[in-house]
C-alpha positions as CSV (number, residue, x, y, z in Angstrom):
1,X,202.2,141.7,118.5
2,X,199.3,142.4,116.2
3,X,197.1,143.3,119.3
4,X,199.7,145.8,120.4
5,X,199.6,147.5,116.9
6,X,195.8,147.9,117.2
7,X,196.2,149.4,120.7
8,X,198.9,151.8,119.5
9,X,196.7,152.8,116.6
10,X,193.7,153.5,118.9
11,X,196.0,155.5,121.2
12,X,196.9,157.9,118.4
13,X,193.3,158.9,117.7
14,X,193.0,161.7,120.4
15,X,196.3,163.1,119.3
16,X,195.1,163.1,115.6
17,X,191.9,164.9,116.7
18,X,194.0,167.5,118.5
19,X,196.0,168.1,115.3
20,X,192.9,168.1,113.0
21,X,191.3,170.9,115.1
22,X,194.5,173.0,114.9
23,X,194.6,172.5,111.1
24,X,190.9,173.5,110.9
25,X,191.7,176.7,112.7
26,X,194.7,177.4,110.4
27,X,192.5,176.8,107.3
28,X,189.7,179.0,108.7
29,X,192.2,181.7,109.4
30,X,193.6,181.6,105.9
31,X,190.0,181.7,104.5
32,X,189.2,184.6,106.8
33,X,192.2,186.6,105.5
34,X,191.3,186.0,101.9
35,X,190.7,189.5,100.7
36,X,188.2,188.7,98.0
37,X,186.0,186.5,100.3
38,X,184.4,189.4,102.1
39,X,184.5,192.8,100.3
40,X,183.9,194.6,103.6
41,X,186.5,196.5,105.6
42,X,187.1,193.9,108.2
43,X,189.4,194.2,111.2
44,X,192.7,192.4,111.4
45,X,193.0,189.2,113.6
46,X,195.6,189.0,116.4
47,X,197.4,185.8,115.4
48,X,198.9,185.1,118.8
49,X,195.5,185.2,120.5
50,X,194.1,183.0,117.8
51,X,196.8,180.4,118.4
52,X,196.0,180.4,122.1
53,X,192.3,180.1,121.4
54,X,193.0,177.2,118.9
55,X,195.2,175.3,121.4
56,X,192.6,175.8,124.2
57,X,189.8,174.6,121.9
58,X,191.7,171.5,120.7
59,X,192.7,170.6,124.3
60,X,189.2,171.1,125.7
61,X,187.7,168.9,122.9
62,X,190.1,166.0,123.6
63,X,189.5,166.3,127.4
64,X,185.7,166.2,126.9
65,X,186.1,163.3,124.4
66,X,188.1,161.4,127.0
67,X,185.5,162.1,129.7
68,X,182.5,161.1,127.5
69,X,184.2,157.9,126.4
70,X,184.7,159.0,122.8
71,X,188.2,157.4,122.9
72,X,187.3,154.1,124.6
73,X,189.9,151.5,123.7
74,X,187.6,148.5,123.8
75,X,184.0,149.4,123.0
76,X,182.0,149.6,119.9
77,X,180.9,152.8,118.1
78,X,177.1,152.3,118.2
79,X,176.5,155.8,119.6
80,X,179.4,157.5,117.8
81,X,177.4,160.4,116.2
82,X,175.5,161.1,119.5
83,X,178.8,161.0,121.5
84,X,180.6,163.3,119.0
85,X,177.7,165.7,119.0
86,X,177.8,165.9,122.9
87,X,181.5,166.5,123.0
88,X,181.1,169.2,120.4
89,X,178.4,170.9,122.5
90,X,180.4,170.6,125.7
91,X,183.5,172.0,124.0
92,X,181.5,174.9,122.7
93,X,180.2,175.8,126.1
94,X,183.7,175.4,127.7
95,X,185.5,177.5,125.1
96,X,182.8,180.2,125.4
97,X,183.5,180.2,129.2
98,X,187.2,180.5,128.5
99,X,186.7,183.3,126.0
100,X,184.5,185.3,128.3
101,X,186.7,185.0,131.4
102,X,189.9,185.3,129.4
103,X,189.1,188.8,128.2
104,X,191.8,191.2,129.2
105,X,194.1,188.3,130.2
106,X,194.4,185.9,127.3
107,X,192.3,187.8,124.7
108,X,192.5,191.5,124.3
109,X,191.6,192.0,120.7
110,X,188.9,189.3,120.7
111,X,188.4,186.3,118.5
112,X,186.7,186.6,115.1
113,X,183.1,185.5,115.0
114,X,183.7,184.1,111.5
115,X,186.5,182.0,112.8
116,X,184.5,180.7,115.8
117,X,181.4,179.8,113.7
118,X,183.4,178.3,110.8
119,X,185.7,176.2,113.0
120,X,182.7,174.8,114.8
121,X,181.2,173.6,111.6
122,X,184.4,172.4,109.9
123,X,185.7,170.7,113.0
124,X,182.6,168.5,113.2
125,X,182.8,167.7,109.5
126,X,186.6,167.0,109.4
127,X,186.5,164.8,112.6
128,X,183.5,162.9,111.3
129,X,185.2,162.1,108.0
130,X,188.5,161.2,109.7
131,X,186.8,158.9,112.2
132,X,185.0,157.0,109.4
133,X,188.4,156.3,107.8
134,X,189.8,155.5,111.2
135,X,187.1,153.0,112.0
136,X,187.5,151.4,108.5
137,X,191.3,150.9,109.1
138,X,190.6,149.7,112.7
139,X,188.1,147.1,111.4
140,X,190.7,146.0,108.8
141,X,193.4,145.5,111.4
142,X,191.0,143.5,113.6
143,X,190.0,141.3,110.6
144,X,193.7,140.7,109.8
145,X,194.2,139.8,113.4
146,X,191.6,137.1,113.0
147,X,189.1,138.5,115.4
148,X,186.2,136.2,116.0
149,X,183.1,136.1,118.2
150,X,182.1,133.0,120.2
151,X,178.5,132.6,121.3
152,X,177.9,130.1,124.1
153,X,174.3,128.9,124.6
154,X,172.2,125.9,125.6
155,X,170.2,126.3,122.4
156,X,171.6,129.0,120.0
157,X,168.9,128.6,117.4
158,X,166.2,129.7,119.8
159,X,167.9,133.1,120.0
160,X,168.2,133.8,116.3
161,X,167.1,137.5,116.5
162,X,169.7,138.3,119.2
163,X,172.4,136.5,117.2
164,X,171.6,138.5,114.1
165,X,171.9,141.8,116.0
166,X,175.3,140.8,117.4
167,X,176.6,139.8,114.0
168,X,175.3,143.0,112.4
169,X,176.7,145.2,115.2
170,X,180.2,143.7,115.2
171,X,180.5,142.3,111.7
172,X,183.1,139.7,112.6
173,X,183.0,135.9,112.0
174,X,180.8,134.2,114.6
175,X,181.1,130.7,115.9
176,X,178.7,128.8,118.2
177,X,179.1,126.2,120.8
178,X,176.7,124.6,123.3
179,X,177.4,124.5,127.1
180,X,178.5,120.9,126.9
181,X,181.5,121.9,124.7
182,X,182.8,124.7,127.0
183,X,185.3,122.4,128.7
184,X,187.1,121.5,125.5
185,X,187.1,125.0,124.0
186,X,190.2,127.2,123.6
187,X,189.0,130.7,124.4
188,X,192.3,132.4,123.4
189,X,191.2,132.3,119.8
190,X,188.3,134.7,120.4
191,X,188.2,138.4,121.0
192,X,184.7,138.4,122.3
193,X,182.6,135.7,124.1
194,X,178.9,136.0,124.6
195,X,177.0,133.8,127.1
196,X,173.5,133.7,125.7
197,X,170.6,132.5,127.9
198,X,169.8,131.8,131.5
199,X,172.9,130.3,132.9
200,X,173.1,129.3,136.6
201,X,175.7,131.3,138.6
202,X,178.0,128.4,138.9
203,X,178.0,128.0,135.1
204,X,178.7,131.6,134.5
205,X,181.5,131.4,137.1
206,X,183.1,128.5,135.3
207,X,182.9,130.2,132.0
208,X,184.3,133.5,133.4
209,X,187.2,131.7,135.0
210,X,188.2,130.1,131.7
211,X,188.3,133.5,129.9
212,X,190.0,135.5,132.7
213,X,193.6,135.5,131.4
214,X,192.8,136.1,127.7
215,X,192.4,139.4,125.9
216,X,188.7,138.5,125.5
217,X,185.6,140.6,126.3
218,X,182.9,138.6,128.1
219,X,179.2,139.5,127.8
220,X,176.1,137.9,129.2
221,X,172.7,138.4,127.6
222,X,170.0,137.1,129.8
223,X,167.1,137.9,132.2
224,X,168.4,135.4,134.7
225,X,171.4,135.2,137.1
226,X,174.5,137.4,136.9
227,X,177.7,137.5,138.9
228,X,177.9,140.0,141.7
229,X,181.5,139.4,142.8
230,X,183.1,140.8,139.6
231,X,183.2,144.2,138.0
232,X,180.4,144.5,135.5
233,X,178.6,147.2,133.4
234,X,175.7,147.3,131.0
235,X,176.4,147.9,127.4
236,X,173.9,148.4,124.6
237,X,174.4,146.2,121.5
238,X,171.8,147.6,119.1
239,X,168.6,147.3,121.1
240,X,170.0,144.6,123.4
241,X,171.3,145.2,126.9
242,X,174.3,143.0,127.6
243,X,176.2,142.7,130.9
244,X,180.0,142.8,130.4
245,X,182.0,141.1,133.1
246,X,185.6,142.2,134.0
247,X,188.0,141.4,136.7
248,X,188.8,145.0,137.5
249,X,188.2,148.6,136.6
250,X,191.7,148.6,135.4
251,X,190.8,148.6,131.7
252,X,191.4,150.7,128.7
253,X,192.8,154.1,129.5
254,X,193.0,153.2,133.2
255,X,195.8,150.7,132.4
256,X,197.7,153.4,130.6
257,X,197.2,155.9,133.4
258,X,198.4,153.4,136.0
259,X,201.4,152.5,133.8
260,X,202.4,156.2,133.5
261,X,202.2,156.6,137.3
262,X,204.3,153.4,137.7
263,X,207.0,154.9,135.3
264,X,207.0,158.3,137.0
265,X,206.9,156.8,140.5
266,X,209.7,154.3,139.9
267,X,211.9,157.0,138.4
268,X,211.4,159.2,141.4
269,X,212.0,156.2,143.7
270,X,215.1,155.1,141.9
271,X,216.6,158.6,142.0
272,X,215.9,159.0,145.7
273,X,216.8,155.4,146.6
274,X,220.1,154.8,144.7
275,X,222.3,156.1,147.6
276,X,220.4,153.9,150.1
277,X,220.7,150.9,147.8
278,X,224.4,151.3,147.5
279,X,224.8,151.5,151.3
280,X,222.5,148.5,151.8
281,X,224.4,146.5,149.2
282,X,227.7,147.1,151.1
283,X,226.1,146.2,154.5
284,X,224.5,143.0,153.2
285,X,227.8,141.9,151.7
286,X,229.8,142.6,154.9
287,X,227.1,141.0,157.1
288,X,227.2,137.5,155.6
289,X,228.6,135.7,152.6
290,X,226.6,135.3,149.4
291,X,225.1,137.4,146.7
292,X,223.7,140.8,147.5
293,X,220.6,140.4,145.4
294,X,218.2,137.5,146.0
295,X,216.5,136.1,142.9
296,X,213.3,134.0,142.9
297,X,210.7,132.9,140.4
298,X,207.3,134.5,141.0
299,X,203.9,134.4,139.2
300,X,202.7,137.6,137.8
301,X,199.9,138.9,135.6
302,X,198.2,136.2,133.4
303,X,200.1,133.4,135.2
304,X,203.4,134.5,133.6
305,X,206.5,133.6,135.6
306,X,209.0,136.3,136.1
307,X,212.3,136.8,138.0
308,X,211.8,138.6,141.3
309,X,214.6,140.6,142.8
310,X,215.2,141.9,146.4
311,X,218.1,142.4,148.7
312,X,219.2,139.1,150.3
313,X,217.9,138.8,153.9
314,X,218.7,135.2,154.6
315,X,221.9,133.2,155.1
316,X,222.7,131.7,151.6
317,X,223.2,128.1,152.8
318,X,219.7,128.2,154.4
319,X,217.9,130.0,151.6
320,X,215.5,128.0,149.4
321,X,216.9,128.1,145.8
322,X,220.4,128.7,147.0
323,X,221.2,126.2,149.8
324,X,220.2,123.1,147.9
325,X,218.4,120.1,149.4
326,X,219.4,120.9,153.0
327,X,217.8,124.3,152.8
328,X,214.6,122.8,151.3
329,X,214.4,120.3,154.1
330,X,215.0,123.0,156.8
331,X,212.2,125.1,155.3
332,X,209.8,122.1,155.4
333,X,210.6,121.4,159.0
334,X,210.0,125.0,160.0
335,X,206.6,124.9,158.2
336,X,205.6,121.8,160.1
337,X,206.9,123.1,163.4
338,X,205.2,125.3,166.0
339,X,207.3,128.2,164.7
340,X,204.9,128.5,161.8
341,X,202.1,130.8,163.2
342,X,200.2,131.2,159.9
343,X,199.0,127.8,158.5
344,X,197.7,127.5,155.0
345,X,199.1,128.5,151.6
346,X,201.5,131.2,153.0
347,X,203.4,130.1,156.1
348,X,204.8,132.7,158.5
349,X,207.9,131.6,160.6
350,X,208.3,133.3,163.9
351,X,211.9,134.1,164.8
352,X,213.1,132.6,161.5
353,X,216.7,131.3,162.1
354,X,217.5,131.7,158.4
355,X,217.2,135.5,158.5
356,X,220.4,137.5,159.0
357,X,220.9,140.4,161.5
358,X,220.7,143.0,158.7
359,X,217.9,141.0,157.0
360,X,215.6,141.5,160.0
361,X,216.0,145.3,159.8
362,X,215.6,145.3,156.0
363,X,212.4,143.2,156.2
364,X,210.9,145.3,159.0
365,X,211.5,148.5,157.1
366,X,210.7,146.9,153.6
367,X,214.1,148.3,152.4
368,X,214.9,144.9,151.0
369,X,212.3,145.6,148.2
370,X,214.0,148.7,146.8
371,X,215.5,146.8,143.8
372,X,211.9,146.1,142.6
373,X,211.7,149.8,141.6
374,X,213.7,148.8,138.5
375,X,211.2,146.0,137.7
376,X,208.4,148.4,138.0
377,X,210.1,150.7,135.5
378,X,210.7,147.8,133.1
379,X,207.0,146.8,133.4
380,X,206.9,143.3,135.1
381,X,205.6,144.8,138.4
382,X,203.5,147.8,139.6
383,X,203.8,150.2,142.5
384,X,200.5,148.9,143.9
385,X,198.9,145.5,143.3
386,X,198.6,142.0,144.6
387,X,201.5,140.2,146.4
388,X,203.7,138.2,144.0
389,X,203.7,134.6,145.1
390,X,205.8,131.5,144.3
391,X,204.5,129.0,141.7
392,X,204.0,126.3,144.3
393,X,201.9,128.7,146.4
394,X,199.8,129.7,143.4
395,X,199.2,126.1,142.6
396,X,197.2,125.9,145.9
397,X,194.9,128.8,145.0
398,X,191.2,128.3,145.0
399,X,189.5,129.2,141.7
400,X,188.3,132.6,142.9
401,X,191.8,133.5,144.4
402,X,193.3,133.1,140.9
403,X,191.7,136.4,139.9
404,X,194.6,138.2,141.8
405,X,196.7,137.2,138.8
406,X,194.6,139.4,136.5
407,X,196.8,142.5,137.2
408,X,200.5,143.1,137.8
409,X,202.0,142.3,141.2
410,X,203.1,145.0,143.6
411,X,205.9,146.6,145.6
412,X,203.1,147.5,148.0
413,X,199.4,146.7,148.1
414,X,196.1,146.9,149.8
415,X,196.8,143.8,152.0
416,X,200.2,145.4,152.9
417,X,198.5,148.3,154.4
418,X,195.6,146.5,156.2
419,X,197.3,143.3,157.1
420,X,201.0,143.3,156.5
421,X,202.2,139.7,157.1
422,X,199.9,139.0,160.0
423,X,196.7,137.8,158.3
424,X,195.8,134.4,156.8
425,X,196.1,134.1,153.0
426,X,192.3,133.8,152.6
427,X,191.9,137.3,154.2
428,X,194.8,138.6,152.1
429,X,193.1,137.4,149.0
430,X,189.9,139.1,149.9
431,X,191.7,142.4,150.4
432,X,193.5,142.0,147.1
433,X,190.3,141.2,145.2
434,X,188.6,144.2,146.8
435,X,191.4,146.3,145.5
436,X,191.2,144.8,142.0
437,X,187.5,145.3,141.7
438,X,187.4,148.8,143.2
439,X,190.6,150.2,141.7
440,X,191.1,153.9,141.3
441,X,194.0,156.3,141.1
442,X,193.0,157.8,144.5
443,X,193.1,154.3,146.0
444,X,196.7,153.8,144.7
445,X,197.8,157.1,146.1
446,X,196.2,156.2,149.5
447,X,198.0,152.8,149.6
448,X,201.4,154.3,148.7
449,X,201.2,157.0,151.4
450,X,199.7,154.6,154.0
451,X,202.6,152.2,153.3
452,X,205.0,154.7,154.7
453,X,202.9,154.9,157.9
454,X,202.9,151.1,158.3
455,X,206.7,150.9,157.7
456,X,207.5,153.6,160.2
457,X,205.3,152.0,162.8
458,X,207.3,148.8,162.3
459,X,204.3,146.5,161.8
């Protein structure tokens, strides 16, 4: 809960910047209209044009701030002054461009030079002062949360200079362990873990796998090996270059953007799909006895188990979880028979006798998954992501495969487009990991539209 408060607090910062810039424009306007300030006969200011200019200026500043990582949700503020200055310059260039090409369209009277120069100076000053207060409050919230740094090294005392720079840069309580103590360490207590020294790849892999499900940033400072099969980026900590390892590019603002797309997409899908869902519900009920909705426990992000909903496509008395011991025994016989044409973690039963007539059509068209749109809206699933699997299937994952649990499961996904149900789980996991490590909004849109093509082809 405390972590959520910190994130909400950080999300408010760009909105506060937007409001501060508007306030600066208002104060500058009042100052400009003060008769005793300038004894000259100065022309009047068109207030409507000034409002448009102020809104454009504030919006452009926030956009450039977002582009230049001024509003990063999880990084330090080492280069804050430099970043703020860059955003200020880019905003000045952009607003000059808008002013020049907006003549005759947005601006007829023109904007006061006094207002332009004054707001440029006061905006920088006000934002700088606000951010200093903001950082102080943010630091206090993190201290109250109990934020700590863990440094893992073979011999920490040999790296005293680096450790001092880390402590000075982050100013949070720091604890140390040696490599031999990694196995018995609970990494959930730390907000940041630093692997210090030349670890072998296998050692780094073990350490990374232990941290993967926690809200913990993971850095490696070394001139030796690094992991190539994860997302990583270089970050400057004082004069030190550290490699930060992540499971995915889905981080910070990207998570928020993806969540917004999920909410909008699920609302559109629900509005379009409700008539079809009502018809499907009636047909499923008339086709065979049993509940309309099939419920099952699946493993989602961070190994959290959630209830998974879809239209029932099997006869109730043969369905695992509904048919009792006999249904479980039948499923086991089918897995061990020649009907199973996909051995391994995820079996695939050819001509499965448990599927109803309507169920075959629903599965072929993926219409049985329409109820999951409500789960996407509520937040337990995503429009695009890895396939949600059963707990007993997840228990058979190899260590690297468990990384698919680092993001929310899907209603469609990369493996759905490129493999459907016809590829071994090992290949499916590779496709899911590729998606996780190379995520982009464009990739999500491609997968969504490509899914329609796969469904229509009946693969």
